[in-house]
N, C-alpha and C positions, 0 to 999 in steps of 0.2 A: 705936064709933070708925069713922068712914067709911073708905073704902078710898081711898087717895089717887089721884087721877085722872093718867092718863098722859098726857105731853106730846106732843100731834098733830105729824104730820110736818110738818102745813102750819106750824105754830109754829116749827119748826127751819127750814124753807124762808124763813119772814119774816125770821128772824134772819140767816140767812146773807145774803139780798139786801140788808137794811139796813146791816148790817155792813160788808160789802165793795161796797156802793153798786152793786150790779150792775144793770144794763139789762135785766133780765128778772123777769118776773110770777112770784111764787112759786109760785104753783099750776102753772106750766107746769114744773116741777121733778118730773120723774118720781121715784119712789121709788127705783127700781134704776139709775138712770142715774149714771154716772161723774161724780165732783164735780172730779176733777182731769183734766189732759190732754184728752182728745177730747170728755168730757162738759163741764162748765160752764167749764172752761179754768183753773180755781184753781191758784195756785201755793204755794210753803213760804211766802210771806210771807201769804197768803190764810190758810194753815193756822194761823199762828201768832195771827192776828188774830181768828179763829173761835174757837181754842182759850180765847182769853181772854174772849171775849164768852160764850161757853158756860160757863165758870167763874163770871162775874158773875152771872149769869142763873139758872143751875141748880146753882151749887155743884161741878160735876165737874171732876176734875183730870186732864187731859191733858198725858201727859209727852212730851216730844218725842223723848226717846231710848227709850222703850217701844218693844218691838219689835212689839206689838199695835197700834199708832198709825196705821201707813198704812193696816190694814184699817178701822179706825173711820172714817177720812175716805173711804173708798172709795165711799159713796152714802149718799143722804138717809135711808135706810131703817136702815143700819148705825149710822149717827151718832144718830138718835133711838132707837133700841134700847139704845144705850151709855148716853146721856143720862137715860132711863128708867129703866135699871138701877143708875146710879151716882150721881143727883143727892142732894143734899143734902135733907132732909124739913124 
């Protein structure tokens, strides 16, 4: 059986840009840059839309009331690590 391929950061960046209709090139989102506040400037509504898109595409469940959720959305890298660790196979 082949090892499952990891989702690359650029794929998650493309999902962020397309889902939220951002005017930024996915490749310009640096892995450790903040997604919220001073970084991309995302807000809580963006987080909900992004969580839904990630759920639909990768089968991951992100709960708004989970204490770890803010950390998952801290950067592209953290979000990608979460998706790779929790996606449905």
